[in-house]
C-alpha positions as CSV (number, residue, x, y, z in Angstrom):
1,X,0.0,0.1,0.1
2,X,1.4,3.4,-1.0
3,X,2.0,5.8,2.0
4,X,3.0,8.8,-0.1
5,X,0.1,10.9,1.1
6,X,0.5,10.2,4.8
7,X,3.0,11.9,7.2
8,X,4.9,8.5,7.5
9,X,8.7,8.5,8.4
10,X,9.1,5.4,6.3
11,X,6.8,6.6,3.4
12,X,7.1,5.1,-0.1
13,X,7.2,7.8,-2.6
14,X,5.0,8.2,-5.8
15,X,6.7,8.4,-9.3
16,X,5.3,12.0,-9.4
17,X,7.3,13.0,-6.3
18,X,10.4,11.1,-7.4
19,X,10.6,12.9,-10.8
20,X,9.5,16.2,-9.3
21,X,12.5,16.0,-7.1
22,X,14.9,14.9,-9.7
23,X,13.9,17.6,-12.1
24,X,15.3,20.1,-9.4
25,X,18.8,18.7,-9.7
26,X,18.3,18.8,-13.5
27,X,17.9,22.6,-12.9
28,X,20.9,23.0,-10.6
29,X,23.2,21.3,-13.3
30,X,22.2,23.8,-16.0
31,X,24.5,25.9,-13.7
32,X,26.9,23.4,-12.3
33,X,27.9,21.6,-15.6
34,X,28.8,25.0,-17.3
35,X,30.7,26.0,-14.2
36,X,32.5,22.6,-13.8
37,X,33.3,22.0,-17.5
38,X,33.8,25.5,-19.0
39,X,34.1,28.2,-16.4
40,X,38.0,28.0,-16.2
41,X,38.2,27.8,-20.0
42,X,35.6,30.7,-20.3
43,X,37.8,33.0,-18.0
44,X,41.2,32.3,-19.9
45,X,40.1,32.0,-23.5
46,X,37.1,34.0,-23.8
47,X,37.2,36.7,-21.2
48,X,40.9,37.0,-21.3
49,X,42.0,36.7,-17.6
50,X,45.6,35.2,-17.1
51,X,45.6,31.6,-15.8
52,X,47.3,32.5,-12.5
53,X,44.9,35.3,-11.8
54,X,42.0,33.1,-12.5
55,X,43.4,30.3,-10.2
56,X,43.6,32.7,-7.4
57,X,40.1,34.1,-8.0
58,X,38.4,30.7,-8.2
59,X,40.2,29.4,-5.1
60,X,39.3,32.6,-3.0
61,X,35.7,32.9,-4.0
62,X,34.9,29.2,-3.7
63,X,36.5,29.1,-0.2
64,X,34.4,32.0,0.9
65,X,31.4,30.2,-0.7
66,X,32.1,27.1,1.1
67,X,32.0,28.9,4.4
68,X,28.5,30.0,3.8
69,X,27.3,26.5,3.6
70,X,27.2,25.8,7.3
71,X,25.6,29.3,7.9
72,X,22.9,28.5,5.4
73,X,22.4,25.0,6.9
74,X,21.9,26.5,10.3
75,X,19.3,28.9,9.0
76,X,17.4,26.3,7.1
77,X,17.3,23.9,10.1
78,X,15.6,26.7,12.0
79,X,13.2,27.8,9.2
80,X,9.5,26.8,9.8
81,X,6.8,27.6,7.2
82,X,3.6,25.9,6.3
83,X,5.6,24.6,3.2
84,X,8.2,23.1,5.4
85,X,11.9,23.8,6.2
86,X,13.6,23.6,2.9
87,X,11.1,23.7,-0.1
88,X,10.4,27.5,0.1
89,X,14.0,28.3,-0.8
90,X,13.5,26.9,-4.3
91,X,10.9,29.7,-4.9
92,X,12.7,32.4,-3.0
93,X,16.2,32.1,-4.7
94,X,15.3,31.0,-8.2
95,X,15.4,34.6,-9.8
96,X,18.4,35.9,-7.9
97,X,20.3,33.0,-9.1
98,X,19.2,33.5,-12.6
99,X,20.6,37.1,-12.7
100,X,23.9,36.0,-11.1
101,X,24.4,33.3,-13.6
102,X,24.0,35.7,-16.5
103,X,26.2,38.3,-15.0
104,X,28.9,35.6,-14.5
105,X,29.0,34.8,-18.0
106,X,28.9,38.5,-19.3
107,X,32.2,40.1,-20.5
108,X,32.1,44.0,-20.2
109,X,34.8,45.8,-21.8
110,X,37.4,46.5,-18.9
111,X,41.1,46.4,-18.3
112,X,42.7,43.5,-16.8
113,X,42.1,44.6,-13.2
114,X,38.5,45.6,-14.0
115,X,37.9,42.1,-15.4
116,X,39.3,40.5,-12.3
117,X,37.0,42.5,-10.1
118,X,34.0,41.7,-12.3
119,X,34.9,37.9,-12.1
120,X,35.3,38.0,-8.4
121,X,32.0,39.8,-7.7
122,X,29.8,38.1,-10.2
123,X,31.2,34.5,-9.4
124,X,30.9,35.0,-5.7
125,X,27.3,36.2,-6.0
126,X,26.5,33.2,-8.2
127,X,27.9,30.7,-5.7
128,X,26.2,32.6,-2.8
129,X,22.8,32.3,-4.6
130,X,23.6,28.6,-5.5
131,X,24.2,27.9,-1.8
132,X,20.8,29.4,-0.8
133,X,18.9,27.1,-3.2
134,X,21.2,24.0,-3.3
135,X,21.7,23.4,0.3
136,X,18.0,23.2,1.2
137,X,17.3,21.2,-1.9
138,X,20.1,18.5,-1.0
139,X,18.5,18.4,2.7
140,X,15.2,17.8,1.1
141,X,16.0,14.4,0.2
142,X,16.4,13.5,3.8
143,X,13.1,14.5,4.9
144,X,10.9,13.2,2.1
145,X,11.2,9.6,3.5
146,X,13.4,7.7,6.0
147,X,13.1,4.6,3.9
148,X,16.7,3.4,3.1
149,X,15.6,1.8,-0.4
150,X,13.3,4.6,-1.1
151,X,16.2,7.1,-0.6
152,X,18.6,5.0,-2.7
153,X,16.0,5.0,-5.4
154,X,15.1,8.7,-5.1
155,X,18.9,9.6,-5.5
156,X,19.2,7.4,-8.5
157,X,16.3,9.2,-10.2
158,X,17.7,12.5,-9.0
159,X,21.1,11.9,-10.6
160,X,19.6,10.4,-13.7
161,X,18.1,13.9,-14.4
162,X,21.1,15.7,-13.1
163,X,23.3,13.8,-15.7
164,X,20.8,14.3,-18.3
165,X,20.8,18.1,-18.1
166,X,24.6,17.8,-17.9
167,X,24.8,15.9,-21.1
168,X,22.9,18.8,-22.6
169,X,25.0,21.5,-21.3
170,X,28.3,19.7,-21.8
171,X,27.4,18.6,-25.4
172,X,25.3,21.8,-26.6
173,X,27.4,24.5,-25.0
174,X,30.1,24.8,-27.5
175,X,27.5,24.7,-30.5
176,X,25.1,27.2,-28.7
177,X,28.1,29.6,-28.0
178,X,28.9,29.2,-31.7
179,X,25.5,30.0,-32.9
180,X,24.8,32.9,-30.8
181,X,28.4,34.0,-31.2
182,X,27.7,34.4,-35.2
183,X,29.8,31.3,-35.9
184,X,32.6,32.1,-33.4
185,X,32.5,29.6,-30.3
186,X,34.9,32.0,-28.4
187,X,32.4,35.0,-28.7
188,X,31.7,36.7,-25.5
189,X,27.9,37.2,-26.7
190,X,27.6,33.5,-27.5
191,X,28.5,32.4,-23.9
192,X,26.1,35.1,-22.4
193,X,23.0,34.1,-24.5
194,X,23.8,30.4,-23.7
195,X,23.7,31.0,-19.9
196,X,20.5,33.1,-20.2
197,X,18.7,30.1,-21.9
198,X,20.0,27.7,-19.2
199,X,19.1,30.0,-16.3
200,X,15.4,30.5,-17.5
201,X,15.0,26.6,-17.9
202,X,16.5,26.1,-14.4
203,X,14.2,28.4,-12.7
204,X,11.2,26.7,-14.1
205,X,12.4,23.3,-13.1
206,X,13.0,24.6,-9.3
207,X,9.2,25.7,-9.4
208,X,8.2,22.1,-10.4
209,X,10.1,20.6,-7.4
210,X,8.4,22.8,-5.0
211,X,5.0,21.9,-6.0
212,X,5.6,18.1,-6.5
213,X,7.2,17.3,-3.0
214,X,6.3,17.0,0.7
215,X,8.4,17.0,3.9
216,X,7.6,14.1,6.0
217,X,10.5,13.3,8.4
218,X,10.5,15.4,11.5
219,X,12.5,15.1,14.7
220,X,11.5,11.7,16.4
221,X,11.3,13.6,19.8
222,X,10.8,17.2,20.8
223,X,14.2,18.7,20.9
224,X,15.4,21.8,22.6
225,X,16.6,24.7,20.6
226,X,20.4,24.2,19.9
227,X,23.2,26.5,18.8
228,X,24.4,25.7,15.2
229,X,27.9,25.3,16.8
230,X,26.5,22.3,18.7
231,X,25.3,20.8,15.4
232,X,28.8,21.3,14.0
233,X,30.2,19.7,17.2
234,X,28.0,16.7,16.6
235,X,29.1,16.3,13.1
236,X,32.9,16.6,13.7
237,X,32.8,14.0,16.3
238,X,30.8,11.7,14.1
239,X,33.1,9.1,12.3
240,X,30.9,8.3,9.4
241,X,30.4,11.9,8.5
242,X,34.1,12.7,8.9
243,X,34.8,9.9,6.4
244,X,32.2,11.2,3.9
245,X,33.6,14.7,4.4
246,X,37.0,13.5,3.3
247,X,35.5,11.4,0.5
248,X,33.5,14.4,-0.9
249,X,36.6,16.7,-0.7
250,X,38.9,14.3,-2.6
251,X,36.4,13.0,-5.1
252,X,35.4,16.5,-6.1
253,X,39.1,17.1,-7.1
254,X,38.8,14.2,-9.4
255,X,35.7,15.2,-11.0
256,X,36.9,18.9,-11.3
257,X,40.1,18.0,-12.8
258,X,38.6,15.7,-15.5
259,X,35.9,18.2,-16.4
260,X,37.9,21.6,-16.4
261,X,40.9,20.0,-18.2
262,X,38.7,18.6,-21.2
263,X,38.6,21.8,-23.2
264,X,42.4,22.3,-23.0
265,X,42.9,18.5,-23.7
266,X,41.0,18.6,-26.9
267,X,42.2,22.0,-28.1
268,X,45.8,21.4,-27.4
269,X,46.6,17.8,-27.3
270,X,44.0,16.2,-29.5
271,X,43.7,19.3,-31.7
272,X,40.0,18.4,-32.2
273,X,37.9,21.1,-30.3
274,X,35.0,20.1,-32.6
275,X,34.9,16.8,-30.6
276,X,34.6,18.4,-27.2
277,X,30.9,18.6,-27.1
278,X,30.6,15.0,-28.0
279,X,33.3,13.8,-25.6
280,X,31.5,15.8,-22.6
281,X,28.1,14.6,-23.7
282,X,29.0,10.9,-23.7
283,X,30.9,11.6,-20.4
284,X,27.7,12.7,-18.9
285,X,25.7,9.9,-20.4
286,X,28.1,7.4,-18.8
287,X,27.5,9.1,-15.6
288,X,23.8,9.0,-16.2
289,X,23.7,5.3,-16.9
290,X,25.7,4.4,-13.9
291,X,23.5,6.4,-11.6
292,X,20.4,4.5,-13.0
293,X,22.1,1.2,-12.0
294,X,23.2,2.6,-8.4
295,X,19.7,1.7,-6.8
296,X,19.7,-1.8,-8.1
297,X,23.2,-2.4,-7.1
298,X,22.8,-1.4,-3.4
299,X,20.0,-3.9,-3.2
300,X,22.8,-6.6,-3.4
301,X,26.0,-4.9,-2.3
302,X,26.9,-2.9,0.9
303,X,27.3,0.7,-0.1
304,X,30.7,1.2,1.3
305,X,32.3,-2.0,-0.4
306,X,30.6,-1.1,-3.8
307,X,32.0,2.5,-3.7
308,X,35.4,1.2,-2.8
309,X,35.5,-1.2,-5.7
310,X,34.2,1.4,-8.2
311,X,36.9,3.9,-7.2
312,X,39.7,1.4,-7.7
313,X,38.2,0.8,-11.1
314,X,38.2,4.4,-11.9
315,X,41.8,4.7,-10.7
316,X,43.0,1.8,-13.0
317,X,41.2,3.2,-16.1
318,X,42.5,6.7,-15.6
319,X,46.0,5.5,-15.3
320,X,45.5,3.5,-18.4
321,X,44.3,6.7,-20.2
322,X,47.7,8.4,-19.5
323,X,49.3,5.9,-22.1
324,X,47.0,6.9,-25.1
325,X,49.4,8.8,-27.5
326,X,48.6,12.0,-29.4
327,X,46.8,11.2,-32.7
328,X,49.1,11.2,-35.8
329,X,46.5,12.5,-38.1
330,X,43.8,14.8,-37.2
331,X,41.6,13.9,-40.1
332,X,39.7,17.2,-40.0
333,X,40.6,20.9,-39.4
334,X,38.8,23.8,-37.7
335,X,39.5,27.0,-39.5
336,X,40.7,29.6,-37.2
337,X,41.0,32.5,-39.6
338,X,38.8,34.1,-42.4
339,X,41.0,32.9,-45.0
340,X,43.0,29.7,-45.3
341,X,44.9,27.5,-47.7
342,X,44.5,23.8,-47.1
343,X,46.5,20.8,-48.3
344,X,45.3,17.2,-48.3
345,X,48.7,16.1,-47.0
346,X,47.8,17.6,-43.7
347,X,44.6,15.4,-43.2
348,X,45.3,12.2,-44.8
349,X,48.2,9.6,-44.4
350,X,49.8,7.4,-47.0
351,X,51.3,8.0,-50.3
352,X,49.6,10.3,-53.0
353,X,49.2,9.3,-56.5
354,X,48.4,11.7,-59.6
355,X,45.4,9.5,-60.3
356,X,43.9,10.2,-57.0
357,X,40.8,12.4,-57.0
358,X,39.6,14.3,-53.9
359,X,36.3,15.9,-52.6
360,X,36.4,18.5,-49.9
361,X,33.6,18.8,-47.2
362,X,32.4,21.4,-44.9
363,X,30.8,19.8,-41.7
364,X,27.4,21.4,-40.7
365,X,26.4,20.6,-37.1
366,X,22.6,20.1,-36.7
367,X,23.3,19.2,-33.1
368,X,26.2,17.9,-30.9
369,X,26.3,14.4,-32.5
370,X,24.4,14.8,-35.8
371,X,26.6,16.2,-38.5
372,X,26.2,16.6,-42.3
373,X,29.0,16.7,-44.7
374,X,28.4,19.4,-47.4
375,X,30.5,18.9,-50.5
376,X,32.7,22.0,-51.5
377,X,33.2,22.9,-55.2
378,X,36.9,22.7,-55.2
379,X,38.3,19.2,-55.7
380,X,42.0,19.7,-56.1
381,X,44.6,18.3,-53.6
382,X,44.8,21.8,-52.2
383,X,42.0,24.5,-51.7
384,X,41.8,28.1,-50.9
385,X,38.9,29.1,-48.7
386,X,37.7,32.8,-47.8
387,X,35.3,33.5,-44.9
388,X,35.8,30.2,-43.5
389,X,36.4,31.0,-39.8
390,X,34.7,28.4,-37.5
391,X,34.2,25.7,-40.4
392,X,35.2,22.3,-39.9
393,X,36.8,20.9,-43.2
394,X,37.5,17.3,-44.1
395,X,38.4,15.5,-47.4
396,X,37.7,12.2,-49.2
397,X,40.2,10.6,-51.4
398,X,39.3,8.1,-54.2
399,X,42.1,6.1,-55.5
400,X,42.3,4.6,-59.1
401,X,41.3,1.2,-57.8
402,X,38.1,2.6,-56.4
403,X,39.2,2.5,-52.8
404,X,37.9,5.4,-50.6
405,X,39.9,7.1,-47.7
406,X,37.7,9.4,-45.5
407,X,39.8,11.8,-43.4
408,X,37.0,12.5,-41.0
409,X,37.1,8.9,-39.7
410,X,38.3,9.0,-36.2
411,X,42.0,7.6,-35.6
412,X,42.3,4.7,-33.1
413,X,43.8,6.9,-30.6
414,X,40.8,9.1,-30.3
415,X,38.4,6.1,-30.4
416,X,40.2,4.8,-27.2
417,X,40.0,8.2,-25.5
418,X,36.2,8.1,-25.9
419,X,35.9,4.3,-24.8
420,X,37.9,4.9,-21.7
421,X,36.0,8.1,-20.9
422,X,32.7,6.3,-21.1
423,X,33.9,3.3,-18.9
424,X,35.4,5.8,-16.1
425,X,32.2,7.9,-16.4
426,X,29.9,4.9,-15.8
427,X,31.8,3.9,-12.7
428,X,31.8,7.3,-11.5
429,X,28.1,7.5,-12.0
430,X,27.4,5.2,-9.2
431,X,29.0,7.6,-6.6
432,X,26.7,10.5,-6.4
433,X,23.4,8.7,-5.6
434,X,25.0,6.3,-3.2
435,X,26.9,9.0,-1.2
436,X,24.1,11.3,-1.1
437,X,21.9,8.6,0.3
438,X,24.8,7.9,2.9
439,X,24.7,11.7,3.8
440,X,20.9,11.2,4.7
441,X,21.8,8.0,6.7
442,X,24.3,10.0,8.7
443,X,21.7,12.6,9.6
444,X,19.6,9.8,11.0
445,X,22.5,8.3,12.8
446,X,23.2,11.6,14.5
447,X,19.5,12.0,15.6
448,X,19.6,8.4,16.9
449,X,22.9,9.0,18.7
450,X,22.5,12.6,20.2
451,X,18.7,13.1,20.3
452,X,18.9,16.1,18.0
453,X,18.2,16.4,14.2
454,X,20.3,18.8,12.0
455,X,19.6,17.7,8.6
456,X,20.5,21.1,6.9
457,X,23.6,21.3,8.8
458,X,24.7,17.8,7.8
459,X,24.2,18.4,4.3
460,X,25.6,21.9,4.3
461,X,28.8,20.8,5.9
462,X,29.1,18.1,3.4
463,X,28.7,20.5,0.4
464,X,31.3,22.7,2.3
465,X,33.8,19.8,1.7
466,X,32.6,19.5,-2.0
467,X,33.1,23.0,-2.8
468,X,36.6,23.0,-1.2
469,X,37.3,20.1,-3.4
470,X,36.0,21.8,-6.6
471,X,38.0,24.9,-5.7
472,X,41.3,22.9,-5.0
473,X,40.7,21.1,-8.4
474,X,40.3,24.3,-10.4
475,X,43.0,26.0,-8.4
476,X,45.4,23.0,-9.1
477,X,44.4,23.1,-12.8
478,X,45.2,26.8,-13.3
479,X,48.0,26.9,-11.1
480,X,50.0,24.1,-12.9
481,X,49.1,25.8,-16.3
482,X,50.5,29.0,-15.0
483,X,53.7,27.4,-13.8
484,X,54.2,25.4,-16.8
485,X,54.1,28.5,-19.0
486,X,50.4,28.1,-20.6
487,X,49.6,30.9,-23.1
488,X,45.8,31.0,-24.0
489,X,45.2,30.5,-27.9
490,X,48.7,29.3,-28.6
491,X,49.7,25.7,-29.2
492,X,51.2,24.1,-26.3
493,X,54.2,21.8,-26.2
494,X,56.5,20.4,-23.5
495,X,55.7,20.6,-19.8
496,X,52.7,22.7,-20.5
497,X,51.1,20.1,-22.9
498,X,52.2,17.2,-20.6
499,X,50.6,19.0,-17.7
500,X,47.2,19.3,-19.6
501,X,47.4,15.5,-20.4
502,X,48.1,14.4,-16.7
503,X,45.3,16.5,-15.4
504,X,42.8,14.7,-17.7
505,X,44.1,11.3,-16.9
506,X,46.9,10.4,-14.3
507,X,46.1,12.8,-11.5
508,X,42.3,12.1,-11.4
509,X,43.3,8.4,-11.1
510,X,45.5,9.1,-8.1
511,X,42.8,11.0,-6.3
512,X,40.2,8.3,-7.2
513,X,42.5,5.9,-5.5
514,X,42.6,8.1,-2.4
515,X,38.7,8.1,-2.4
516,X,38.7,4.4,-2.1
517,X,41.3,4.4,0.7
518,X,39.2,6.8,2.7
519,X,36.1,4.6,2.7
520,X,38.0,1.9,4.5
521,X,37.3,3.9,7.7
522,X,33.5,4.3,7.0
523,X,31.8,2.2,9.6
524,X,28.0,2.6,9.1
525,X,26.6,-0.6,7.7
526,X,23.2,-1.0,6.0
527,X,22.2,-3.5,8.7
528,X,23.0,-1.0,11.3
529,X,21.0,1.6,9.5
530,X,17.9,-0.6,9.4
531,X,17.9,-1.0,13.3
532,X,18.4,2.7,13.7
533,X,15.3,3.7,11.4
534,X,13.0,1.3,13.3
535,X,14.1,2.7,16.7
536,X,13.7,6.3,15.5
537,X,10.2,5.3,14.2
538,X,9.4,3.8,17.7
539,X,10.4,7.0,19.4
540,X,8.4,9.0,17.0
541,X,5.3,6.9,18.0
């Protein structure tokens, strides 16, 4: 029998409520995906901020932002309205975050100092607005139901929608920026318009979540008013939470390095920036599929042991990624100027005979994975193009024996990059729904142990560690680029290029291994949690 309409601590949720809650995280990822995958690149290659200055800015603003999480957690725990503690913030904060997002992706004509001040102010405002909405949203998952399997299912659905919107953002952002930038994917106008579209969609999804969810889990006993510092003390003396704090910190470094290094990796190492949208889109698809399987897997495996195994798999595959060599032939070229001379020898390998014939093509992108080859008039071994900036050009060679060689076919090295990326992403996809369910478990554990419930503070302190990890990853990425002599828009080589490769492959692998190591010390088993839930239900009665 469904209990979704009752104030039942262990209620089973309707699909309407599960999907409604999940759509909220889809909204957040219209912001988070563009921040995680493109913000660093936007600051250095679009806005024109030096890498070292951007590194300091990202670290300072994210550390300040992380400090606001516990403050917001304490406020939300002490909020009491007829709509609940956490749901109202989805309505109150949607429009301010929309404005902050658009300002962050705007590029006023300022000198270097003015650009930095703008970046500090707009990004700090966006992160503050994000905290006001996201911290209560995260806490909401712990008060919809206390049923362990329902929470696992809820978080799997949540991250399915989160990764679905991330697929759209990761894959479509370069195309939308190029479209709104009149053919130039590095146009400031294109990035601003893209962020505007994302912000409007996100605000609508927050409203849907507000109207489709209900808060059910209340403190099991009447608790005295406590100081937020007491809530923090409870957390920092709670071993399971401390382990999750470390896991979140280290894991976010892994995720941030992988996503923020991708634009550099494809522009300077692979030299195929046209493939970036597809790469990030399939990366998010892998995460989404992994999230879908998480709920089923937790029915058969203890969450801690499953997470340790998955992180070891991620570490092994990431280290293997390091050994993929630079593609010998690119196959296509993205024109960077209005006028260019192209020779077939730059795109096709093998000897060329006079009897060979050639057909040049321009790739028109209908969407991130759908491309149409439009033949060009010129058919010689070399062509001269004008007004070709932003176009992706390939060539097909037909030999005298009738055999065909299409330069746009991907080299084996790039195919391996995509394959390993998908496998790594699939394994990482399990992590988010499992660990967010574990955070809710810790809130119940603390209530059982201390007689006080601080759901908001539990999740806020966790997002604090995540934001520190994200800041650390971005700072590490930008600092290494600055030290290694990175110059935006110029082809990299030597230590600068090697550092980009390692930030995409080897370094995230090492951090994934550290994540698995931290989970050895997490001691809250699924069996223990079931006992805790039953005792809390008895106290409530």
